[in-house]
VOBA-1610 file (N, C-alpha, C; in pm, whole numbers, padded with zeros to 5 digits, always signed):
BEGIN
Unk-01307-01502-00861Unk-01163-01515-00856Unk-01111-01555-00994Unk-01011-01484-01043Unk-00955-01515-01175Unk-00829-01598-01160Unk-00792-01664-01266Unk-00672-01750-01264Unk-00548-01668-01262Unk-00450-01707-01177Unk-00323-01645-01170Unk-00219-01747-01207Unk-00136-01718-01307Unk-00034-01813-01352Unk+00099-01784-01289Unk+00171-01888-01249Unk+00300-01872-01180Unk+00406-01801-01265Unk+00394-01810-01394Unk+00490-01743-01485Unk+00466-01595-01502Unk+00354-01542-01455Unk+00327-01400-01472Unk+00429-01314-01399Unk+00478-01210-01465Unk+00574-01117-01405Unk+00492-01005-01338Unk+00518-00986-01210Unk+00436-00896-01128Unk+00517-00776-01077Unk+00456-00657-01083Unk+00509-00536-01019Unk+00407-00491-00918Unk+00453-00461-00799Unk+00364-00418-00688Unk+00397-00275-00655Unk+00294-00189-00650Unk+00313-00045-00626Unk+00218-00007-00512Unk+00276+00031-00397Unk+00196+00060-00278Unk+00197+00208-00245Unk+00076+00267-00242Unk+00053+00401-00193Unk+00039+00389-00041Unk+00154+00397+00030Unk+00154+00372+00176Unk+00062+00461+00250Unk+00062+00594+00220Unk-00021+00687+00292Unk-00168+00647+00278Unk-00214+00615+00159Unk-00352+00576+00139Unk-00391+00457+00224Unk-00307+00355+00228Unk-00339+00233+00303Unk-00332+00263+00454Unk-00229+00337+00494Unk-00211+00369+00637Unk-00330+00444+00693Unk-00375+00549+00625Unk-00484+00629+00677Unk-00618+00557+00669Unk-00636+00469+00573Unk-00759+00388+00570Unk-00765+00293+00689Unk-00655+00228+00718Unk-00651+00134+00828Unk-00665+00204+00961Unk-00602+00319+00975Unk-00611+00393+01100Unk-00748+00450+01124Unk-00809+00511+01020Unk-00939+00572+01041Unk-01052+00475+01060Unk-01047+00361+00986Unk-01158+00266+00994Unk-01142+00166+01105Unk-01018+00125+01136Unk-00994+00014+01228Unk-00903+00045+01345Unk-00848+00166+01349Unk-00753+00204+01453Unk-00643+00093+01459Unk-00593+00058+01342Unk-00493-00050+01333Unk-00385-00010+01230Unk-00281-00093+01230Unk-00172-00072+01135Unk-00179-00180+01027Unk-00117-00154+00916Unk-00121-00245+00802Unk-00011-00349+00815Unk-00047-00475+00784Unk+00050-00583+00783Unk+00104-00589+00639Unk+00210-00518+00611Unk+00264-00506+00478Unk+00324-00637+00425Unk+00370-00722+00516Unk+00426-00851+00476Unk+00315-00938+00412Unk+00197-00939+00475Unk+00087-01019+00420Unk+00031-00956+00293Unk+00031-00825+00288Unk-00014-00756+00165Unk+00070-00798+00047Unk+00202-00793+00063Unk+00292-00829-00044Unk+00273-00976-00086Unk+00261-01060+00011Unk+00240-01205-00015Unk+00114-01226-00099Unk+00007-01159-00060Unk-00122-01172-00135Unk-00109-01113-00274Unk-00038-01001-00287Unk-00021-00936-00416Unk+00052-01025-00517Unk+00156-01093-00470Unk+00239-01175-00557Unk+00172-01310-00586Unk+00113-01372-00486Unk+00044-01501-00500Unk+00123-01604-00576Unk+00252-01621-00540Unk+00332-01725-00599Unk+00385-01700-00738Unk+00359-01578-00790Unk+00407-01549-00927Unk+00547-01489-00918Unk+00602-01447-01031Unk+00737-01395-01040Unk+00737-01244-01007Unk+00795-01207-00894Unk+00799-01068-00851Unk+00920-00999-00919Unk+00888-00896-00997Unk+00991-00817-01067Unk+01033-00698-00976Unk+00934-00621-00930Unk+00965-00510-00839Unk+00848-00492-00744Unk+00879-00453-00621Unk+00778-00419-00521Unk+00823-00287-00459Unk+00746-00182-00486Unk+00788-00047-00443Unk+00683+00010-00347Unk+00729+00059-00233Unk+00643+00125-00136Unk+00680+00274-00135Unk+00578+00355-00158Unk+00598+00502-00172Unk+00557+00566-00041Unk+00653+00636+00028Unk+00627+00696+00158Unk+00657+00843+00158Unk+00592+00914+00248Unk+00618+01056+00269Unk+00696+01072+00398Unk+00808+01143+00391Unk+00890+01167+00510Unk+00828+01291+00584Unk+00794+01266+00709Unk+00734+01375+00786Unk+00812+01406+00915Unk+00938+01363+00914Unk+01027+01385+01027Unk+00971+01328+01160Unk+00910+01211+01148Unk+00857+01146+01267Unk+00969+01074+01336Unk+00959+01058+01463Unk+01067+01007+01546Unk+01120+00871+01501Unk+01034+00778+01473Unk+01078+00642+01443Unk+01049+00605+01298Unk+01050+00704+01211Unk+01019+00685+01069Unk+01111+00582+01004Unk+01242+00591+01036Unk+01338+00502+00977Unk+01313+00356+01009Unk+01263+00329+01129Unk+01233+00192+01170Unk+01120+00137+01080Unk+01022+00219+01051Unk+00913+00180+00964Unk+00964+00152+00819Unk+01047+00239+00769Unk+01102+00223+00637Unk+01189+00097+00629Unk+01271+00070+00734Unk+01351-00050+00741Unk+01264-00174+00739Unk+01150-00169+00811Unk+01059-00284+00816Unk+01005-00311+00676Unk+00968-00205+00601Unk+00920-00227+00464Unk+01026-00295+00379Unk+01151-00254+00393Unk+01259-00315+00316Unk+01279-00460+00357Unk+01271-00488+00486Unk+01291-00622+00539Unk+01187-00719+00481Unk+01065-00672+00462Unk+00961-00766+00411Unk+00960-00776+00259Unk+01047-00698+00192Unk+01062-00714+00048Unk+01034-00594-00040Unk+01009-00479+00018Unk+00979-00359-00063Unk+01104-00274-00087Unk+01109-00217-00202Unk+01204-00106-00227Unk+01126+00019-00180Unk+01187+00103-00099Unk+01121+00222-00043Unk+01160+00347-00121Unk+01062+00418-00170Unk+01087+00550-00231Unk+01021+00654-00140Unk+01100+00748-00096Unk+01053+00847-00001Unk+01070+00989-00053Unk+00978+01075-00018Unk+00995+01217-00048Unk+00939+01297+00067Unk+00990+01420+00079Unk+00952+01507+00192Unk+00811+01558+00183Unk+00751+01575+00296Unk+00622+01638+00309Unk+00641+01787+00270Unk+00556+01836+00182Unk+00565+01976+00143Unk+00483+02060+00239Unk+00545+02169+00287Unk+00470+02261+00374Unk+00467+02396+00303Unk+00347+02447+00280Unk+00326+02568+00206Unk+00306+02687+00301Unk+00320+02804+00241Unk+00297+02929+00315Unk+00157+02920+00377Unk+00146+02954+00501Unk+00015+02945+00571Unk-00001+02814+00648Unk+00094+02724+00633Unk+00093+02600+00708Unk+00026+02480+00644Unk-00030+02497+00526Unk-00090+02381+00459Unk+00016+02281+00418Unk-00018+02151+00429Unk+00077+02045+00402Unk+00021+01956+00289Unk+00116+01905+00209Unk+00076+01816+00103Unk+00183+01708+00086Unk+00139+01588+00069Unk+00231+01479+00043Unk+00161+01368-00027Unk+00189+01346-00151Unk+00135+01233-00226Unk+00230+01190-00335Unk+00212+01070-00379Unk+00298+01009-00480Unk+00221+00978-00609Unk+00103+01037-00630Unk+00024+00998-00746Unk+00101+01003-00879Unk+00170+01108-00906Unk+00244+01120-01032Unk+00364+01024-01033Unk+00435+01011-00924Unk+00548+00920-00916Unk+00510+00776-00939Unk+00399+00735-00875Unk+00351+00597-00893Unk+00307+00575-01039Unk+00235+00675-01091Unk+00194+00664-01233Unk+00312+00648-01327Unk+00412+00732-01314Unk+00534+00725-01400Unk+00599+00592-01388Unk+00620+00543-01265Unk+00686+00413-01244Unk+00604+00298-01307Unk+00475+00301-01290Unk+00390+00196-01349Unk+00402+00194-01500Unk+00396+00311-01565Unk+00405+00320-01710Unk+00544+00279-01762Unk+00648+00321-01691Unk+00786+00285-01731Unk+00813+00138-01715Unk+00761+00079-01610Unk+00787-00066-01586Unk+00692-00159-01656Unk+00579-00110-01703Unk+00474-00193-01765Unk+00525-00285-01872Unk+00621-00239-01962Unk+00668-00334-02067Unk+00739-00458-02013Unk+00784-00455-01889Unk+00853-00565-01829Unk+00762-00652-01741Unk+00633-00614-01740Unk+00537-00681-01647Unk+00418-00737-01724Unk+00362-00842-01667Unk+00234-00899-01714Unk+00120-00846-01626Unk+00154-00823-01499Unk+00054-00780-01400Unk+00105-00663-01319Unk+00026-00560-01309Unk+00053-00448-01219Unk-00044-00460-01102Unk+00010-00469-00980Unk-00073-00471-00862Unk-00062-00330-00796Unk-00168-00256-00801Unk-00176-00122-00744Unk-00241-00135-00609Unk-00175-00094-00506Unk-00229-00104-00370Unk-00265+00034-00324Unk-00387+00072-00349Unk-00444+00200-00315Unk-00593+00202-00350Unk-00667+00285-00279Unk-00808+00295-00310Unk-00843+00431-00372Unk-00740+00506-00412Unk-00755+00640-00463Unk-00810+00642-00606Unk-00924+00702-00625Unk-00990+00709-00757Unk-00908+00789-00860Unk-00810+00865-00818Unk-00727+00937-00915Unk-00647+00844-01005Unk-00636+00715-00964Unk-00560+00618-01044Unk-00641+00553-01156Unk-00770+00588-01169Unk-00855+00527-01274Unk-00794+00543-01415Unk-00753+00665-01455Unk-00692+00680-01590Unk-00566+00595-01605Unk-00487+00582-01499Unk-00368+00495-01504Unk-00403+00351-01529Unk-00502+00300-01453Unk-00545+00161-01467Unk-00597+00136-01607Unk-00677+00228-01660Unk-00729+00210-01796Unk-00618+00214-01899Unk-00520+00301-01883Unk-00406+00307-01974Unk-00323+00181-01971Unk-00293+00133-01853Unk-00214+00008-01840Unk-00281-00111-01902Unk-00413-00117-01887Unk-00487-00231-01942Unk-00504-00221-02095Unk-00547-00105-02140Unk-00581-00090-02281Unk-00461-00064-02371Unk-00371+00027-02329Unk-00260+00065-02414Unk-00132-00019-02391Unk-00117-00067-02268Unk+00007-00140-02236Unk-00009-00289-02229Unk-00135-00337-02227Unk-00162-00478-02227Unk-00137-00549-02093Unk-00132-00474-01985Unk-00112-00531-01853Unk-00245-00564-01787Unk-00244-00668-01709Unk-00357-00699-01621Unk-00333-00612-01498Unk-00435-00537-01452Unk-00419-00453-01334Unk-00507-00508-01223Unk-00443-00540-01114Unk-00512-00584-00995Unk-00499-00473-00890Unk-00610-00435-00831Unk-00609-00332-00728Unk-00641-00399-00595Unk-00564-00358-00492Unk-00589-00405-00359Unk-00610-00285-00269Unk-00717-00285-00187Unk-00745-00176-00098Unk-00854-00215+00000Unk-00874-00136+00102Unk-00987-00156+00191Unk-01111-00111+00116Unk-01198-00205+00089Unk-01315-00177+00001Unk-01403-00067+00049Unk-01420-00051+00182Unk-01508+00054+00234Unk-01459+00193+00202Unk-01325+00208+00184Unk-01272+00343+00157Unk-01222+00357+00015Unk-01238+00254-00069Unk-01186+00257-00206Unk-01289+00321-00300Unk-01240+00383-00403Unk-01322+00441-00506Unk-01395+00334-00584Unk-01527+00353-00601Unk-01605+00257-00679Unk-01558+00250-00824Unk-01520+00364-00878Unk-01473+00368-01020Unk-01339+00292-01037Unk-01256+00303-00929Unk-01126+00228-00937Unk-01154+00078-00932Unk-01248+00035-00848Unk-01283-00108-00839Unk-01330-00159-00974Unk-01417-00078-01041Unk-01471-00118-01170Unk-01362-00122-01277Unk-01268-00031-01275Unk-01166-00020-01377Unk-01065-00137-01369Unk-01043-00189-01253Unk-00943-00294-01235Unk-00991-00426-01292Unk-00894-00504-01343Unk-00924-00638-01389Unk-00974-00723-01273Unk-00908-00701-01157Unk-00949-00770-01037Unk-00935-00673-00919Unk-01030-00676-00826Unk-01020-00597-00705Unk-01016-00691-00584Unk-00911-00675-00502Unk-00896-00754-00379Unk-00936-00665-00262Unk-01044-00699-00196Unk-01095-00619-00087Unk-01031-00665+00044Unk-00942-00584+00098Unk-00870-00616+00224Unk-00963-00619+00342Unk-01080-00558+00333Unk-01179-00562+00441Unk-01228-00705+00467Unk-01222-00790+00366Unk-01278-00925+00379Unk-01198-01016+00466Unk-01071-00982+00494Unk-00986-01061+00581Unk-00901-00967+00665Unk-00968-00886+00743Unk-00900-00786+00826Unk-00796-00840+00915Unk-00820-00956+00975Unk-00722-01015+01069Unk-00591-01046+01000Unk-00598-01079+00873Unk-00476-01110+00797Unk-00397-00985+00759Unk-00467-00877+00725Unk-00400-00761+00669Unk-00381-00645+00767Unk-00426-00659+00890Unk-00413-00553+00988Unk-00342-00605+01112Unk-00271-00513+01178Unk-00210-00537+01307Unk-00271-00445+01405Unk-00334-00503+01506Unk-00407-00424+01603Unk-00316-00328+01678Unk-00356-00202+01692Unk-00271-00107+01763Unk-00341-00035+01876Unk-00469-00011+01863Unk-00537+00065+01965Unk-00644-00013+02040Unk-00665-00134+01996Unk-00769-00215+02054Unk-00712-00298+02168Unk-00796-00339+02259Unk-00750-00422+02371Unk-00706-00556+02317Unk-00593-00604+02368Unk-00538-00733+02331Unk-00511-00815+02455Unk-00560-00935+02457Unk-00533-01028+02563Unk-00555-00967+02702Unk-00661-00892+02717Unk-00698-00834+02844Unk-00620-00714+02886Unk-00524-00671+02804Unk-00444-00555+02838Unk-00502-00429+02782Unk-00483-00321+02851Unk-00527-00191+02799Unk-00428-00145+02697Unk-00473-00073+02594Unk-00377-00022+02492Unk-00290+00083+02555Unk-00161+00081+02516Unk-00071+00184+02561Unk-00096+00312+02487Unk-00084+00420+02555Unk-00103+00551+02490Unk+00014+00580+02405Unk-00011+00618+02278Unk+00099+00652+02184Unk+00096+00797+02153Unk+00214+00852+02140Unk+00226+00990+02095Unk+00197+00991+01943Unk+00144+01100+01888Unk+00116+01103+01746Unk+00233+01070+01658Unk+00355+01108+01698Unk+00474+01083+01616Unk+00502+00937+01605Unk+00451+00857+01699Unk+00483+00715+01693Unk+00380+00636+01613Unk+00279+00700+01561Unk+00170+00632+01490Unk+00215+00550+01371Unk+00318+00594+01300Unk+00360+00523+01178Unk+00476+00430+01203Unk+00523+00420+01327Unk+00638+00334+01354Unk+00596+00187+01347Unk+00695+00100+01327Unk+00668-00040+01324Unk+00633-00093+01464Unk+00542-00185+01468Unk+00507-00249+01591Unk+00607-00359+01621Unk+00612-00411+01746Unk+00702-00519+01773Unk+00685-00638+01679Unk+00558-00667+01640Unk+00534-00777+01545Unk+00604-00749+01411Unk+00597-00624+01367Unk+00656-00589+01240Unk+00812-00592+01247Unk+00867-00550+01361Unk+01013-00552+01376Unk+01071-00693+01368Unk+00993-00790+01415Unk+01042-00927+01417Unk+01025-00998+01285Unk+00964-00930+01184Unk+00941-00994+01055Unk+01072-01017+00987
//
């Protein structure tokens, strides 16, 4: 664990899709974004916290986006691209990269919340050329090994799953899980709505 100074200016950049799918596929759970942000900042000076989402016309998508704003994120959204033949694509790799580089002069620390190895050149550039300390947070089991190595510090969310996940499909307090329609998968849970 490295020292974190309270005067450090921090920018938090969350690849929501990457985190969401990691939590869903490995744990059948949802991400506790409030705790993620709290861990990312760690009592330092928060300059910006941006959550990047893909709009997929899901029924309760706005509730999820509102929850992100309620816990302290600025939400940037873009539409899911649908190509001829039905293929779909939705990612924020370039957008996150541009925002990190543009904001880096105002930051001491960039916290990148994603396990995507495509961000390795960004991390290296921010550290070497821009002088920022880059901390990466992700579920270690699904994160790129090269990304972990490139970061100044890697925070493995797998090590405290109870803190960073909200159970969605597992049995809770003796109750059977309610069946959810696929469109409801990204909506906020009652716990998130009350945040």
